[in-house]
C-alpha positions as CSV (number, residue, x, y, z in Angstrom):
1,M,-4.5,3.0,4.4
2,W,-3.0,0.6,1.9
3,P,-3.6,1.6,-1.8
4,A,-2.5,-1.0,-4.3
5,L,-2.6,-1.8,-8.0
6,W,-2.1,-5.5,-8.4
7,M,-3.0,-8.6,-10.5
8,D,-4.0,-12.0,-9.5
9,E,-4.4,-15.0,-11.7
10,A,-7.9,-15.4,-13.2
11,S,-8.1,-19.1,-12.3
12,G,-10.0,-20.1,-9.2
13,N,-6.7,-21.2,-7.6
14,P,-4.1,-18.6,-8.5
15,A,-0.5,-19.5,-8.5
16,A,0.9,-15.9,-8.8
17,E,0.2,-12.4,-7.6
18,F,1.9,-9.3,-9.1
19,D,1.9,-6.1,-7.1
20,I,2.4,-3.2,-9.5
21,M,2.3,-0.7,-6.7
22,E,1.6,-0.9,-3.0
23,M,2.0,2.1,-0.6
24,L,1.4,2.2,3.1
25,G,-0.3,5.4,4.3
26,D,2.2,6.1,7.0
27,A,5.1,6.0,4.4
28,P,3.9,7.9,1.3
29,T,7.4,8.2,-0.2
30,T,7.9,4.4,-0.5
31,I,6.4,2.2,-3.2
32,Y,6.6,-1.6,-3.0
33,Q,6.7,-3.7,-6.2
34,T,6.4,-7.4,-5.6
35,N,5.6,-10.7,-7.2
36,H,4.5,-13.7,-5.2
37,L,4.1,-17.4,-6.0
38,W,1.4,-19.5,-4.3
39,P,1.6,-23.3,-3.8
40,S,-1.0,-25.3,-5.7
41,G,-4.0,-26.0,-3.4
42,G,-3.7,-22.7,-1.5
43,G,-1.7,-21.9,1.6
44,A,0.8,-19.2,2.4
45,G,2.6,-17.6,-0.6
46,T,6.3,-17.1,-1.2
47,Q,7.5,-13.6,-1.9
48,V,9.7,-14.2,-5.0
49,H,11.0,-10.7,-5.6
50,Q,10.3,-7.3,-4.0
51,C,11.7,-3.9,-4.8
52,T,11.3,-0.9,-2.6
53,F,11.3,2.4,-4.5
54,K,11.8,5.7,-2.7
55,G,10.5,8.9,-4.3
56,P,8.4,11.9,-3.7
57,D,5.3,12.0,-1.5
58,F,3.2,9.8,-3.9
59,S,0.0,10.8,-2.1
60,A,0.5,14.4,-3.1
61,G,-0.2,14.0,-6.8
62,F,-0.7,11.8,-9.8
63,H,2.0,9.3,-10.9
64,V,2.2,6.7,-13.6
65,F,2.9,3.1,-12.5
66,G,3.8,0.6,-15.2
67,F,4.2,-3.2,-15.3
68,Q,5.4,-5.4,-18.1
69,I,5.6,-9.2,-18.3
70,Q,7.7,-10.7,-21.1
71,A,8.6,-14.3,-21.7
72,T,11.6,-14.3,-19.4
73,Q,11.3,-11.0,-17.4
74,I,9.1,-8.8,-15.3
75,T,9.7,-5.1,-15.2
76,W,8.1,-2.3,-13.1
77,Y,8.1,1.4,-13.8
78,V,7.3,4.6,-11.9
79,D,6.7,7.8,-14.0
80,G,8.4,6.2,-17.0
81,A,11.6,5.1,-15.3
82,Q,12.4,1.5,-14.8
83,T,12.5,0.8,-11.1
84,C,12.6,-3.0,-10.7
85,T,13.2,-6.1,-12.9
86,T,13.4,-9.8,-12.2
87,S,13.4,-13.1,-14.1
88,Q,12.0,-14.9,-11.1
89,G,8.3,-15.9,-11.0
90,V,7.5,-15.1,-14.6
91,N,3.9,-16.4,-15.3
92,A,1.9,-15.8,-18.5
93,N,-1.5,-17.1,-17.2
94,P,-4.5,-14.7,-17.6
95,V,-4.8,-12.3,-14.7
96,Y,-7.4,-9.9,-13.2
97,L,-6.3,-6.3,-12.6
98,M,-7.3,-4.9,-9.2
99,L,-7.2,-1.3,-8.0
100,N,-8.1,-0.9,-4.3
101,T,-7.4,0.8,-1.0
102,A,-7.5,-1.5,2.0
103,V,-8.1,-0.2,5.5
104,G,-5.8,-2.1,7.8
105,G,-4.2,-5.2,6.5
106,A,-2.6,-8.6,6.9
107,G,-0.8,-9.0,10.2
108,S,1.1,-5.9,11.1
109,W,1.4,-4.6,7.5
110,P,0.2,-1.9,7.5
111,G,-1.6,-2.4,10.8
112,A,-5.1,-1.5,12.1
113,P,-6.5,2.0,11.7
114,D,-6.3,4.2,14.7
115,Q,-7.1,7.8,15.8
116,T,-4.5,9.2,13.3
117,T,-6.1,7.4,10.3
118,V,-7.7,10.0,7.9
119,F,-11.3,9.3,6.8
120,P,-12.6,9.7,4.2
121,N,-9.7,8.6,2.2
122,Y,-9.4,8.2,-1.6
123,L,-7.4,6.5,-4.3
124,D,-7.9,8.8,-7.4
125,I,-7.1,7.1,-10.7
126,D,-7.0,9.2,-13.9
127,Y,-6.7,6.3,-16.4
128,V,-5.8,2.7,-16.8
129,R,-4.2,1.3,-20.0
130,V,-3.7,-2.4,-20.6
131,C,-1.8,-3.5,-23.7
132,Q,-1.3,-7.0,-25.0
């Protein structure tokens, strides 16, 4: 399983993706926080910045994930604590917020489901707050 909270540009040809939180089901104590840039016209993206945050078993309870874009900086938060910051790949274009759980994934990350994969599986979300 691959739960994620992320944003993609609202245009038909996005140039940036912001991963607020990604977690792989086989590693529930690790959160990935990444921003990617995509070349104009499509194609493979470039990972501009990624932080890996180690914490408790995030699948065992509710947690607050935050993300802030400012004019020159992007900052990620977990449970109110700043966990990652970068000045690379700042993009102020309108975005869509996406909250999803993927089964399997791209290439070997996180890999195809097998006999150890738990079904049904859930991504419980208590609230979403967006400020401008």
